[in-house]
Structure formats: C-alpha cells, structure tokens
C-alpha positions in Angstrom: 71.9 58.1 163.7 68.2 57.9 164.2 68.2 61.1 166.2 69.9 62.8 163.3 67.4 61.5 160.8 64.5 62.7 163.1 66.1 66.1 163.5 66.2 66.6 159.7 62.4 66.7 159.2 62.2 69.1 162.1 64.7 71.3 160.6 62.9 71.1 157.2 59.6 72.0 158.9 61.3 75.0 160.6 62.7 76.1 157.2 59.2 75.9 155.6 57.7 77.9 158.5 60.4 80.6 158.1 59.7 80.6 154.4 56.1 81.2 155.1 56.8 84.0 157.4 59.1 85.6 154.9 56.5 85.4 152.1 53.8 86.8 154.5 56.1 89.7 155.5 56.8 90.5 151.9 53.2 90.3 150.9 52.2 92.5 153.9 54.8 95.1 152.9 53.6 95.2 149.3 50.0 95.5 150.4 50.6 98.3 152.9 52.8 100.2 150.4 50.0 99.8 147.8 47.4 101.1 150.2 49.4 104.1 151.1 49.9 104.9 147.4 46.2 104.5 146.7 45.2 106.8 149.6 47.7 109.4 148.4 46.3 109.3 144.9 42.8 109.7 146.4 43.9 112.7 148.5 45.3 114.4 145.4 42.1 113.7 143.5 39.8 115.0 146.3 42.0 118.1 146.8 41.7 118.9 143.1 37.9 118.4 143.2 37.6 120.8 146.2 39.7 123.4 144.4 37.7 123.1 141.2 34.3 123.3 142.9 35.3 126.1 145.2 36.7 128.2 142.3 33.5 127.7 140.2 31.2 128.6 143.1 33.3 131.6 143.9 32.9 132.8 140.3 29.1 132.2 140.5 29.0 134.2 143.7 30.9 137.1 142.2 28.5 137.2 139.2 25.5 137.3 141.5 27.0 140.1 143.7 27.6 142.2 140.5 23.9 141.6 139.5 22.7 142.7 142.9 24.8 145.8 142.7 23.2 146.7 139.3 19.7 146.1 140.7 20.4 148.3 143.8 21.7 151.2 141.6 18.6 150.9 139.4 16.1 151.4 142.3 18.2 153.8 144.4 16.1 156.9 145.3 13.0 155.9 143.4 9.4 155.8 144.7 7.7 152.4 145.2 4.8 153.1 142.9 7.2 154.2 140.1 9.3 151.1 140.4 6.2 148.8 140.3 5.1 150.3 137.0 8.5 150.6 135.4 9.0 148.2 132.5 12.7 149.2 132.4 13.3 147.7 135.8 11.5 144.5 134.7 13.7 144.5 131.5 16.9 144.8 133.6 15.8 142.0 135.9 15.0 139.7 133.0 18.3 140.6 131.3 20.3 139.8 134.5 18.3 136.5 134.8 19.3 135.6 131.2 23.0 136.2 131.8 23.1 134.1 135.0 22.4 130.5 134.0 22.1 129.3 137.6 19.6 132.0 138.6 15.9 131.2 138.4 14.7 134.8 139.0 15.7 138.3 140.0 13.4 140.4 142.1 13.0 143.5 144.3 11.1 143.6 147.7 9.9 146.7 149.5 10.2 147.5 153.2 6.8 145.9 153.9 7.8 142.6 152.5 6.0 142.7 149.2 7.5 142.1 145.8 7.9 145.3 143.7 9.3 143.8 140.5 10.5 140.5 139.2 12.0 138.9 136.1 9.2 136.4 136.2 6.3 138.7 135.1 5.3 142.3 134.5 3.6 143.8 136.4 4.5 141.6 139.3 1.8 140.7 141.8 2.7 141.8 145.4 3.6 138.5 146.9 4.0 138.6 150.7 7.5 137.4 151.7 7.6 138.8 155.2 8.0 135.3 156.8 10.9 134.3 154.6 14.2 134.1 156.4 15.9 136.2 153.7 13.5 139.1 154.4 13.9 138.8 158.2 17.7 138.7 157.9 17.7 141.8 155.6 15.3 143.7 158.0 16.8 142.7 161.3 20.3 141.5 160.5 23.6 143.3 160.4 23.4 143.8 156.6 25.5 142.4 153.8 25.0 139.4 151.6 22.7 136.8 152.9 22.0 133.2 151.7 18.6 131.8 152.7 17.5 128.3 153.6 16.3 126.2 150.7 12.5 126.5 150.1 9.9 125.6 147.6 8.8 128.5 145.4 5.2 129.6 145.2 5.3 130.0 141.4 8.0 127.6 140.2 7.2 124.9 142.8 11.0 124.0 142.7 13.4 123.9 145.6 15.7 126.9 145.6 17.5 129.4 147.8 17.8 133.2 147.7 20.9 135.3 147.8 19.9 138.9 148.9 21.2 142.2 149.9 19.3 144.9 152.0 18.4 148.4 150.7 18.6 151.4 153.0 17.5 155.0 152.7 18.6 157.6 155.1 19.9 154.8 157.4 16.6 152.9 157.5 15.6 149.6 156.0 14.0 150.2 152.6 13.7 146.6 151.1 16.0 144.2 149.4 17.3 143.1 146.0 17.6 139.3 145.5 18.1 136.4 143.1 16.7 132.9 143.4 19.3 130.3 142.7 18.2 127.0 141.2 20.7 124.3 142.4 19.7 121.6 140.0 21.9 122.9 137.2 24.9 123.2 139.5 24.2 119.7 140.9 24.4 118.2 137.4 27.6 120.0 136.6 29.4 118.9 139.8 28.1 115.3 139.5 29.9 115.1 136.1 33.0 116.8 137.5 33.4 114.6 140.6 32.7 111.1 139.3 32.3 108.7 142.2 32.7 111.5 144.8 29.9 113.6 146.3 29.7 117.2 147.4 27.6 119.5 149.5 27.5 123.3 149.6 26.4 124.5 153.1 26.0 127.6 155.1 28.2 128.3 158.1 25.4 127.0 160.3 25.3 123.7 158.5 22.2 124.2 156.4 22.9 122.4 153.1 22.1 124.4 149.9 23.5 122.1 147.1 24.1 118.4 147.2 24.9 115.8 144.5 22.8 112.7 144.0 24.6 110.6 146.5 24.1 113.2 149.3 20.4 113.7 148.8 19.6 112.6 152.4 21.9 115.3 153.9 19.9 118.4 154.8 22.1 119.8 157.6 25.6 119.3 158.8 25.9 118.7 162.5 27.7 121.3 164.4 29.9 118.7 166.1 30.8 117.1 162.7 34.5 117.3 161.9 33.7 119.2 158.7 32.3 122.1 160.7 35.3 122.0 163.1 37.7 122.1 160.2 36.3 125.4 158.8 35.6 126.9 162.2 39.3 127.8 162.8 40.8 127.5 159.3 39.9 127.5 155.7 39.6 123.7 155.4 41.8 120.7 154.6 41.7 116.9 154.0 40.9 114.3 156.6 39.6 110.7 156.9 36.7 110.2 159.3 33.0 109.3 159.5 31.2 110.3 156.3 28.8 113.3 156.5 26.6 111.3 154.3 26.2 107.8 155.8 28.6 107.7 158.7 31.0 105.2 157.1 34.7 106.0 156.8 35.4 108.4 154.0 38.0 110.9 152.8 36.8 114.5 153.1 38.0 117.7 151.4 36.7 120.9 153.0 37.2 124.5 152.0 35.5 127.9 152.8 34.4 130.2 150.1 35.6 133.8 150.0 33.5 135.8 152.4 33.3 133.0 154.9 29.5 132.5 154.6 29.6 129.2 152.7 31.7 126.0 152.7 32.3 123.2 150.2 32.8 119.6 151.3 33.7 116.8 148.8 33.3 113.2 150.1 34.8 110.0 148.7 34.0 106.8 150.5 36.9 104.7 151.6 35.3 101.6 150.0 35.3 103.4 146.7 39.0 104.4 147.2 40.2 101.0 148.2 38.1 98.8 145.8 41.0 98.4 143.4 43.4 98.0 146.2 41.4 95.2 147.8 41.4 93.3 144.5 45.1 93.7 144.2 45.5 92.6 147.8 43.6 89.4 147.0 45.9 88.7 144.0 49.0 89.3 146.1 47.7 87.1 148.9 46.8 84.4 146.3 50.2 84.6 144.7 52.0 84.4 148.1 49.9 81.3 149.0 50.7 79.6 145.7 54.4 80.4 146.0 54.4 79.1 149.6 52.6 75.9 148.5 55.0 75.4 145.6 58.1 76.0 147.5 56.9 73.8 150.4 56.1 71.0 148.1 59.6 71.3 146.6 61.2 71.3 150.0 59.2 68.3 151.2 60.1 66.4 148.0 63.9 66.9 148.5 65.7 63.7 149.5 66.1 63.3 153.2 69.6 64.2 154.5 71.4 64.0 157.7 72.3 67.3 159.4 75.8 68.5 158.5 77.0 68.0 162.1 76.1 64.3 162.0 77.6 63.4 158.6 80.2 60.6 158.8 83.9 61.3 157.9 84.6 61.4 154.2 87.1 58.6 154.2 86.3 55.1 155.1 87.7 53.5 158.2 91.2 52.1 157.6 91.8 54.2 154.4 94.9 56.3 154.6 94.1 59.9 153.8 95.7 61.4 150.7 96.4 65.2 150.5 93.2 67.2 150.2 94.6 69.9 148.0 95.9 69.3 144.5 99.4 67.8 145.1 102.6 69.7 144.3 103.1 69.6 140.5 99.5 68.7 140.0 98.7 71.7 137.8 101.7 70.9 135.6 100.5 67.3 135.4 97.0 68.3 134.5 98.4 70.5 131.8 100.5 67.6 130.5 97.5 65.2 130.5 95.2 67.8 128.8 97.8 68.3 126.1 97.9 64.5 125.7 94.1 64.4 125.3 94.2 67.1 122.6 97.1 65.4 120.8 95.4 62.0 120.8 92.2 63.4 119.5 94.1 65.4 116.8 95.6 62.2 115.3 92.4 60.2 115.6 93.4 58.1 118.6 90.3 58.1 120.9 91.7 55.2 123.0 94.8 57.2 123.8 92.7 60.3 124.6 90.5 58.2 126.9 93.5 56.8 128.8 94.8 60.4 129.4 91.3 61.5 130.5 91.2 58.6 132.9 94.4 59.8 134.5 93.0 63.4 134.8 90.0 61.9 136.6 92.2 60.0 138.9 94.3 63.1 139.8 91.1 65.0 140.6 89.8 62.1 142.6 93.0 62.2 144.7 92.5 65.9 145.4 89.0 65.1 146.6 90.2 62.1 148.6 87.8 59.8 146.6 89.3 56.3 146.6 88.2 53.8 143.9 88.1 50.0 144.0 91.6 48.4 144.0 92.7 45.4 141.9 96.0 43.7 141.0 98.2 45.9 138.7 101.2 44.7 136.7 103.8 47.3 137.4 105.9 46.4 134.3 102.9 47.0 132.0 102.2 50.2 134.0 105.6 51.6 133.2 105.0 50.9 129.5 101.8 52.9 129.6 103.4 55.8 131.3 106.2 55.8 128.8 103.6 56.3 126.1 101.9 59.1 128.0 105.2 61.0 128.4 106.2 60.5 124.7 106.3 63.8 122.9 105.8 65.8 126.1 109.2 67.4 126.2 110.2 65.0 129.0 113.1 62.5 129.0 112.3 59.2 127.5 112.0 56.2 129.9 114.1 53.2 129.0 112.4 50.1 130.5 114.6 47.2 131.6 113.3 43.7 130.8 111.4 42.2 133.7 112.7 39.0 135.2 111.1 36.5 137.5 107.4 36.3 138.5 104.9 39.0 137.5 105.4 42.2 139.6 101.8 42.6 140.8 100.6 45.1 143.3 97.1 45.9 144.6 95.9 49.4 143.9 94.2 51.6 141.4 96.1 51.7 138.1 95.4 55.3 137.3 96.8 56.5 140.7 99.9 54.3 140.3 100.4 55.8 136.8 100.1 59.3 138.3 102.7 58.4 140.9 105.1 57.2 138.3 104.5 60.3 136.2 105.2 62.4 139.3 108.5 60.7 139.8 109.5 61.2 136.1 108.5 64.8 136.1 110.3 65.5 139.5 113.5 63.9 138.3 113.4 65.7 135.0 113.0 69.0 136.8 116.0 68.2 139.1 118.2 67.1 136.1 117.0 69.1 133.1 120.1 68.2 131.0 119.8 64.5 131.5 119.4 62.2 128.5 116.6 60.2 129.9 115.3 57.9 132.6 115.9 54.2 133.2 113.1 52.2 134.8 113.4 48.8 136.4 110.8 46.7 138.2 111.9 44.1 140.8 109.7 41.8 142.9 110.8 40.0 146.1 111.7 40.5 149.8 113.4 43.8 150.6 116.5 42.2 152.3 119.6 43.9 151.2 117.6 46.9 149.6 118.2 50.4 150.8 114.8 51.1 152.0 112.6 52.9 154.5 111.3 51.1 157.6 108.7 48.8 156.1 106.9 45.8 157.6 108.3 42.4 156.6 106.8 41.0 153.4 107.2 40.8 149.6 107.4 44.1 147.8 107.6 45.4 144.2 110.3 48.0 143.7 109.9 50.5 140.9 113.2 52.3 140.3 113.8 55.4 138.1 117.5 56.4 137.5 118.6 59.6 135.7 120.9 58.7 132.7 123.1 60.9 130.5 122.6 61.3 126.8 124.8 58.2 125.8 123.4 55.9 128.4 126.0 56.6 131.1 124.8 57.0 134.7 123.6 60.5 135.5 125.2 63.0 137.8 125.3 62.0 141.4 122.9 63.7 143.7 119.7 63.4 145.6 116.3 64.9 145.7 114.4 66.2 148.7 111.5 63.8 149.6 109.0 66.7 149.3 109.8 66.8 145.6 107.5 63.8 145.1 104.5 64.6 147.3 102.0 62.9 145.0 104.0 59.7 144.6 104.6 59.6 148.4 100.8 59.9 149.0 100.0 57.0 146.6 102.7 54.8 148.2 101.5 55.4 151.7 97.9 54.8 150.8 98.9 51.4 149.4 101.0 50.5 152.4 104.4 51.2 150.8 106.8 54.1 150.6 108.5 56.4 148.1 112.3 56.3 148.8 114.9 58.8 147.6 118.3 57.4 148.4 120.9 59.7 149.9 123.6 61.1 147.7 126.7 59.0 147.1 129.7 59.2 144.9 129.2 57.5 141.6 125.5 56.8 142.2 123.0 58.5 139.8 120.1 60.6 140.9 117.2 58.2 141.4 113.8 57.6 143.1 112.1 54.4 144.1 108.6 53.4 144.7 108.0 50.4 147.0 104.6 48.8 147.0 103.4 45.6 148.7 103.3 42.7 146.3 99.8 41.3 145.6 99.3 37.5 145.6 98.6 35.9 142.3 94.8 36.0 141.7 92.3 34.9 139.1 91.3 38.5 138.6 93.2 39.8 135.5 95.7 42.5 136.3 95.2 46.1 135.3 97.7 48.0 133.2 
C-alpha cells in the first residue's frame, strides 16, 4: 500500500511535466507561426517599396534623357562662339531646369572641357571640368548615358551628381550635354514613402548616389556584398542577410533600373520587423507560464489517490456480490416506483413519495453493488409496506395472512427486501396475468418439513406468495423458472438465504418463497 501511495506523487509529477512540455510545444508552435507570418508581411512590404522607388526613379531617368535629347538637338552643328552668346540656348536650359524638379542645373560643355552654357547664369563663365569623371567618361568612354560620382559643386556648394551624354561631330568627340541632379529632394520623398526602411541608389560599381537618412554612412557598396551579387546575374530579388548599412541582419529588396546602369536597394532591419513579434512572444510565453503554474497548482491540490491498479476490490470481504447490471425487470420496477413518486406527490403525500424514492435508491445501489448497513427487519410489516406501494399500479392486490407466533425478524436492508418482494409480486403477476391477486404469508421457525433448498441448519423466516383466482380460490397449478426472479434471488443469497420456486404439482397454486435467516431479538427497533 505504501508503495502505491508513493507511486501516486511520482505519477502526478510526470503528468505535470508532460503538461509543461505540451504547453511549451504549443507556445513554440504559435511563436514560430507568428514569426513566419511577420516575415512574410515584411517581404511583401519591402517588395512593394522596391517597386515603387524603382518605378519613380525610372520615370525621373526618362525625363532627364528627354531633356538631354532636346539639348543635343539645340546645339547640333552650331559653332562654339555662337552657342556661348546665344540667349535662346540659355533660355532652353533654364526651361528644362524648371520642368525637372530634381535637377539643379542643365549645362553644355565643349570638347576642351569648358562650360559653354548653363541654366545657372548667362553668359556662363568657362569653368574648367576636364578633371570631372563625367567629362573623362564622355571623352574616353564608349558613349551613351553616364552617371557621375557625387561631388560638391563649385557654385552651389551642394553634393550632387551629373547625368551626361557625349556630343560627336563627324565621328569625333565634340563635348557633352548634362544635368546636375540634386538628391536631397528625392531623399525626402523616399524617406516619407519608406517609413522605417532605408534605401540607396547606387551605380553598377557600387558608388552610392542617393541614400536616406538611416544610410548616410554608406558611400559605396562592396563588390562582394550580396546586393551586388544579386544584380550581377539577375534583375534583383529579396533576401535576408548582413545589412549594407550596419552589418546587422536585415531584409533587403534589390532591383536594377532599366538600362542596367543603376540599382535600387531597400533595407529593413530584422529588429524593426520583429519588434512587435518579440512583444507578442513575451505575452505568449507569460501566458504559457501562468497556465502551467495554475494547472500545476490545481493538480498538486487534488486529493491523493491510489493508482487504479492498486485499488481494493469494490466489495468488502465476506459480502456476497449482487448482480452488477440492473437486474431483470429492474427497468419496469424503476418505472413503477417513479410513477409511485409522482402519484404520491400529486395527492400531497410526501412521506409516500419519499418511501418510493428510497426504494429507487436501493435498486440503483444494488446495480452498483453498494451495500448499506443492515438492521433487524419485521417481514410482516414489510409486506404491508409493499402492499401499499403496489396499490393502484395495475398489479394484483396482495392479501396478507395474519402473522402468528413470535415476530418474524430478519437482518438486512429494508429497502432491498422490499425490492425483492416487489420482484416476486411482479414476476408472479407476469406469469399469471388473469389471476385475481396474491396471498402472502410470513412464518418463522426451523425449516424441518418445508420444501426448501439446501440451507444450513437454523431458524428461518419464510415469506410465501401464492397466486389466487378472483374469488379467493387457489390459482392455476404451475411453476416459474428460477431466473424469473433474479433480483429476489440476489437479495436472498446476499442475506444467507434462498429464493425457492417449488416444482409444479397437481392442485398446488403457482407460488414463490423467500427464505431468510431469522435475526435474534435485539434492542434495536426493527425496520419496516
């Protein structure tokens, strides 16, 4: 027994640990699913940002290319001196500058690297730009559109970059047309558009042209950076890796502008993405801990029980086991008793209803094999109680013969004995439905001379029920199979007696007998 009691706390501890593992697994699944959903939302957001920035920059680039085309047509075939003194050229440059909000100036440079005309002033002083990378690229490069490195202007003193296109005459370099792009306006626009994300616009060699506030320290993208690798063989994509800004993990969106000379990168730090997720994770973890603590406290507070494999048998030692299932006829008996309760309540007889309810409880207790305390029962009085229960129940009336001799006391539970008598009455009525009634007699004494089963020697109380015809004559001869009175037989065996159904004989009425050991006279008042 002690081993069983020691095993119960161990089993409870194992249950608590399994509960903790289940809660931890559930919390982990929720957290991982929430993280995946958060990252997917961030990917969608960064992809839309990259698309929006790329399309806007592509539109700006197309506008600048159209302006350069108009400038090239204006100076085509004209002499240098003529262009330097032409107010119409200056007016065109100023007009183009006004139509392009992101352009700081538009200008023309001759083949010697000196400015011929500019939207800034007329006439324009011949500034020497031979050392500028945009002039070198136009003079020595393959031609086409060129984007310079950022530089600080001599007149504006602002950091800008130049987009230029070379001019040729008879196959020889003749100068260039160009615009100076001021990135601050674009930076402010993209900062409002991107929110917590940052972006950079860079050349194919990694030189950064435009960057938002959070990327101020980035001047050049390393060639081995994954951003550069992504645009080297394809137009771009999304990936998570070391940030191009500070080296921390971040989500990147990369895309190449049409023409292939520029790339856009949008960066969103993973800490920024997962900030809300981390707060929700803390809440989920706290909820799981509180749930585990509450359930553990409840489990610990449960009363200590033996393991099921060590529970003692349900019946006490020496107690004869009654049938576990509801006995035969039990449902009909329950229906009869329930009707008795309703009838007694309807006429305002709570005592009668309580007696019938007590019998219902006794029947259910028998089905559960739940014995109650036994006490002396007067069988003659018991028959009178049963006669009242059966009255008005469409069953034959029981005529009780006067008792003679000493009180017929038996030891048992009154309610069970009443059920046994009701079972006998109902069984006999079912076997002889046309009978006029039943005759009951109670006799106390030794069983010598009685037709009985094999019982130990001693004093017994015999309860006999005979079927009678309508006018009091003995009923038809016959006998009933013993299994017709299963409930009565179980009660009799539990009390150390027997339920006897005598064999058929000519002139003998159908009857059943209940033999119970006689209880000695005691000071305890008899039940029934």
